N, C-alpha and C positions, 0 to 999 in steps of 0.2 A: 504494500500500500504506500502511495506517495501522497503527502499532504503539502500543498503549496500555500504559503502565507504571503499574501500580497495586499495589505490593507489599503483602502482608499485614503486619500490625503486627510480626511476628517476623522478617520478611524484609528490612526496610528498614535502611538505614544512615544515621545522622544524629548530629550532636553540635553543641554550640556552645562557643565559646572566649571567654574573658574577658581583655581587655587588662591589667587590673589584678591578675589572679590567674592567671598563665600556667601554673601547674601544676594548676589546677582545671578539668579537662576534663569536660564534661557530656554524656557519651554515653548515660547510662542514664536521663536525665530524660524526662518525658512531654511536654515542650514544647521548642520551639526559640526562641531569643531573639535579638533584634537590638537593640542599644543604640547611640545616637549621641552620648552624653555624652562630652565631651572627657576623655581619659585613662582612660575606663572603657568603651571600645568593646566590644561583644559581637558576634561574627559566627557565623553558622550554616554548617555544612558538611552537605551531603546527597550521598549516592552512590547511583547507580542501576545495576542490572544491565542492561547493554545487549546481552546475548547474543542476545536475540530480534530485534535489528536486523541484517539481512543484512550480511555483510562487503562493503565497497565501496559501500554504500548512501549516497545523498546525503540528508541531513536538510534538508528544506525549511523546517520550522518546528517550534517546541516551545512548549507551553503548560504552565506550572507554576502550580498553584493552592494558595495558602496562606491561612489565616484569621488575623485579628487577634483576640487575646483581650483585651488591654488596651493602651490607647494613652495615654501620659502625655506631654502636650505636643503640639506641632503635628505634622501628618502629615509623613512623610519618604519620599523615593524609595528603593526597595530594588532593587538590581541583582543579576543572577546572572552568575557568571563561571566558566569552566572552570578547574579547579585541577589 
């Protein structure tokens, strides 16, 4: 069984957080940001509705596709973690 999650623009949940501005939460922005500059980290949060995945199912693999808008400096590895 293959389940594809592709929420409409008004159904997705995302935000990014800034290390140097902890009260400045960016949930309404049109872009997500990742920044690796020391003391100015920015991290993205994304939430998916998994109700279409059957209870007790084993997830064998997941693909997440994101696009880069601007890159300032060398490329960096981006990792995904369950929160």
